[in-house]
C-alpha positions as CSV (number, residue, x, y, z in Angstrom):
1,X,114.3,116.3,74.7
2,X,116.5,113.1,74.7
3,X,115.3,109.9,73.2
4,X,114.0,108.4,76.4
5,X,114.3,110.9,80.0
6,X,114.3,108.7,83.1
7,X,114.2,109.8,86.6
8,X,114.8,107.5,89.8
9,X,112.2,109.5,92.0
10,X,113.0,106.4,94.8
11,X,115.2,103.7,95.3
12,X,115.0,102.5,98.7
13,X,113.1,99.4,100.2
14,X,109.8,99.1,101.9
15,X,111.0,101.2,104.7
16,X,113.4,103.6,103.3
17,X,116.2,105.3,104.2
18,X,116.8,106.2,106.8
19,X,114.2,103.9,108.7
20,X,112.7,104.5,111.8
21,X,114.7,104.4,114.9
22,X,118.1,103.4,113.3
23,X,121.2,105.6,114.2
24,X,123.7,103.2,111.4
25,X,125.9,104.9,109.3
26,X,123.6,105.2,106.4
27,X,120.5,106.8,108.3
28,X,123.0,109.0,109.5
29,X,124.5,110.1,106.7
30,X,124.7,113.6,105.8
31,X,125.5,112.1,101.9
32,X,121.9,112.8,100.0
33,X,122.3,109.7,98.2
34,X,121.6,107.4,101.5
35,X,118.2,109.0,101.5
36,X,115.7,106.5,99.8
37,X,112.5,107.1,99.3
38,X,110.5,104.0,97.8
39,X,111.5,102.7,94.5
40,X,109.6,104.5,91.7
41,X,110.9,105.6,88.1
42,X,109.5,108.3,85.6
43,X,110.1,107.9,82.3
44,X,109.0,110.4,79.3
45,X,109.7,110.7,75.6
46,X,108.6,113.2,73.5
47,X,105.2,111.8,73.3
48,X,104.5,109.7,76.4
49,X,105.0,110.3,80.1
50,X,104.6,107.4,82.1
51,X,105.4,106.0,85.8
52,X,106.6,102.5,87.0
53,X,104.7,101.8,90.7
54,X,103.5,104.5,93.3
55,X,104.7,104.3,96.6
56,X,103.7,105.8,99.9
57,X,106.3,108.4,99.2
58,X,104.4,109.4,95.6
59,X,103.1,112.7,96.0
60,X,106.3,113.8,97.6
61,X,108.3,112.4,95.0
62,X,105.9,114.2,92.2
63,X,107.1,117.7,93.8
64,X,110.6,117.0,94.2
65,X,111.0,116.0,90.7
66,X,108.6,118.9,89.6
67,X,106.2,115.7,87.6
68,X,103.5,117.8,86.3
69,X,102.1,115.2,83.3
70,X,101.5,111.8,83.9
71,X,99.8,109.9,81.0
72,X,99.7,106.0,82.2
73,X,101.2,104.2,85.1
74,X,102.8,100.4,84.8
75,X,102.5,98.4,88.2
76,X,105.2,95.4,89.1
77,X,103.0,94.1,91.5
78,X,100.9,94.8,94.8
79,X,102.9,95.2,97.9
80,X,102.1,98.1,99.7
81,X,105.3,99.8,99.0
82,X,105.0,100.1,95.7
83,X,101.2,101.1,95.3
84,X,100.1,102.9,98.3
85,X,100.9,106.6,96.9
86,X,97.8,105.5,94.0
87,X,95.5,107.9,95.2
88,X,97.9,110.9,94.5
89,X,97.2,110.0,91.1
90,X,93.8,112.0,91.0
91,X,95.2,115.2,90.5
92,X,97.1,113.9,87.2
93,X,92.7,112.7,86.3
94,X,91.8,116.3,87.5
95,X,94.7,118.6,85.7
96,X,93.5,116.4,82.3
97,X,89.8,115.6,83.6
98,X,90.4,112.4,82.0
99,X,90.3,108.9,83.0
100,X,94.0,107.2,83.8
101,X,95.3,103.9,82.3
102,X,96.8,101.1,84.6
103,X,98.4,98.8,83.2
104,X,99.4,95.6,85.6
105,X,99.8,91.9,85.1
106,X,96.0,90.2,86.2
107,X,96.8,89.4,89.2
108,X,97.9,92.6,90.2
109,X,95.1,94.8,88.4
110,X,93.0,92.4,90.8
111,X,94.3,93.0,93.6
112,X,94.5,97.5,92.9
113,X,90.5,96.7,92.3
114,X,90.0,95.1,96.0
115,X,92.5,97.6,97.8
116,X,91.0,101.0,95.7
117,X,87.3,99.7,94.8
118,X,86.4,103.0,94.4
119,X,88.9,104.3,91.3
120,X,87.5,101.4,89.3
121,X,83.8,101.4,90.2
122,X,83.2,104.4,88.1
123,X,81.1,106.4,91.5
124,X,82.9,109.3,91.0
125,X,83.3,109.4,87.3
126,X,81.7,112.9,87.3
127,X,83.4,114.2,89.8
128,X,86.7,116.0,88.6
129,X,89.2,115.9,91.2
130,X,88.7,111.8,91.9
131,X,91.1,109.4,90.1
132,X,89.4,107.7,87.3
133,X,91.6,104.3,86.9
134,X,91.0,102.8,83.3
135,X,92.4,99.4,84.0
136,X,95.0,97.2,81.1
137,X,95.7,94.2,81.7
138,X,99.1,92.3,80.7
139,X,99.0,89.8,78.6
140,X,101.8,90.2,76.5
141,X,103.9,93.3,74.7
142,X,102.2,96.4,74.2
143,X,102.9,99.9,72.7
144,X,102.6,103.0,74.6
145,X,102.7,106.3,72.0
146,X,106.2,105.4,70.6
147,X,107.4,102.8,73.2
148,X,107.3,99.3,73.0
149,X,107.1,97.6,76.3
150,X,108.1,94.2,76.3
151,X,106.8,92.9,80.3
152,X,108.6,89.5,81.7
153,X,107.9,87.6,84.9
154,X,110.0,87.4,87.7
155,X,110.5,85.4,90.9
156,X,109.6,86.9,94.1
157,X,109.6,84.8,96.9
158,X,106.2,83.7,96.6
159,X,105.4,86.3,94.1
160,X,105.7,87.0,90.7
161,X,106.3,90.6,90.0
162,X,106.5,91.9,86.3
163,X,109.4,93.4,84.4
164,X,109.6,95.7,81.9
165,X,112.1,96.2,78.7
166,X,111.6,99.2,76.8
167,X,112.4,99.6,73.4
168,X,112.2,103.2,70.9
169,X,112.6,103.5,67.7
170,X,114.0,99.7,67.6
171,X,116.6,100.4,70.3
172,X,116.3,98.3,73.5
173,X,116.5,101.7,75.5
174,X,116.1,100.0,79.3
175,X,115.2,97.3,81.1
176,X,113.7,97.9,84.3
177,X,114.0,94.7,86.6
178,X,113.0,95.7,90.7
179,X,111.9,93.0,93.5
180,X,113.5,89.6,92.1
181,X,114.9,86.9,93.6
182,X,116.3,86.0,90.1
183,X,116.3,86.7,86.7
184,X,115.5,83.3,84.8
185,X,116.8,82.6,81.2
186,X,113.5,84.6,79.4
187,X,113.9,87.5,81.1
188,X,117.4,87.1,80.6
189,X,117.2,87.1,76.9
190,X,115.0,90.1,77.1
191,X,117.4,92.5,79.2
192,X,120.7,91.0,77.3
193,X,122.0,94.2,75.4
194,X,119.7,97.1,76.8
195,X,121.4,100.0,77.0
196,X,120.5,100.5,80.5
197,X,119.7,97.8,83.0
198,X,118.0,99.2,86.2
199,X,117.8,96.3,88.6
200,X,117.3,94.9,92.5
201,X,119.6,94.9,94.8
202,X,118.8,95.1,98.0
203,X,121.8,94.0,100.4
204,X,125.1,92.0,100.8
205,X,123.3,89.4,103.3
206,X,121.2,86.9,101.4
207,X,117.4,87.7,101.6
208,X,114.7,85.0,100.4
209,X,112.6,87.4,97.7
210,X,115.6,89.8,96.6
211,X,119.1,89.9,94.7
212,X,121.9,90.4,96.9
213,X,124.7,92.5,95.9
214,X,127.0,89.9,94.1
215,X,124.4,88.2,93.0
216,X,123.5,91.5,90.7
217,X,126.6,91.7,89.9
218,X,126.8,88.7,88.2
219,X,123.3,89.3,86.8
220,X,124.3,92.3,85.2
221,X,127.6,91.2,83.7
222,X,125.8,88.1,82.1
223,X,123.5,90.4,79.9
224,X,126.4,92.6,78.1
225,X,124.2,96.0,79.3
226,X,126.3,99.2,78.3
227,X,125.4,100.7,81.9
228,X,123.7,98.8,85.1
229,X,122.0,101.1,88.5
230,X,121.0,98.9,91.2
231,X,117.6,100.3,92.7
232,X,115.7,98.9,95.6
233,X,118.4,99.5,98.5
234,X,118.2,99.2,102.0
235,X,119.9,100.9,104.7
236,X,123.0,98.0,104.7
237,X,123.8,100.1,101.9
238,X,126.1,102.9,102.2
239,X,126.3,105.0,98.8
240,X,129.8,105.9,98.4
241,X,131.2,103.2,100.1
242,X,129.3,100.5,98.1
243,X,129.8,102.3,94.8
244,X,133.2,102.7,95.3
245,X,133.4,98.5,95.1
246,X,131.9,97.9,92.1
247,X,132.8,97.1,88.7
248,X,133.1,99.1,85.8
249,X,129.4,100.1,84.2
250,X,127.4,98.9,87.5
251,X,126.6,101.8,89.9
252,X,124.2,103.0,92.2
253,X,120.9,104.5,91.4
254,X,120.2,107.7,94.0
255,X,116.9,109.3,94.7
256,X,116.8,112.0,91.9
257,X,119.8,110.9,89.8
258,X,118.2,111.7,85.9
259,X,119.4,109.8,82.7
260,X,119.0,110.2,79.2
261,X,119.2,107.1,77.4
């Protein structure tokens, strides 16, 4: 086991890639890197396994990557493409016969309780194979075993998402910033010098709630990270063609990409 193992279990935007009814070059591509399920990551150290967001494809992603242990869930926000695989967490509760800690900003957890009331009201806590969510509101930095996690606020149109900066053994190993239109100064400072930055990069054309490729490149270059990977990408971005035009140390992530940090 390395310092921190990261799997990109999904790297696509809300409709995934290919999208329904599209005949564009990316949607018709035979390059597996152009097939993108909705965005999520899996992180594992020798002491803890966690997932950031549970998209609608979560069950498929866990089966594909042979994910058998999830100790904790972190949520960036409550949009459909980031939460609608929530019920698939019931299997992890069943395998351990225990509650599952769910971390999110107060507004995010409030939405989760409204969308999935059965998981938070305790009505099924006596049934082994039902999800048993244990909500944990994020109000500042917190620790999960050998990981220290610093949350930051990111603008996402009318909404605010939560980015996460992960430390292990004093090293700033990972900054994970998805679903954002910009990276404010406080978030830049938190991510600066990280070994790996994962950053929202939807498409080339301007979008009101997401970074473009050019905006993401400019942001990554300001932060002096060792390596940056773009995620939450639309079908406007064909992997090989887009990546060939990126600067050194900036790459496109793809579903199933594994890193050891």
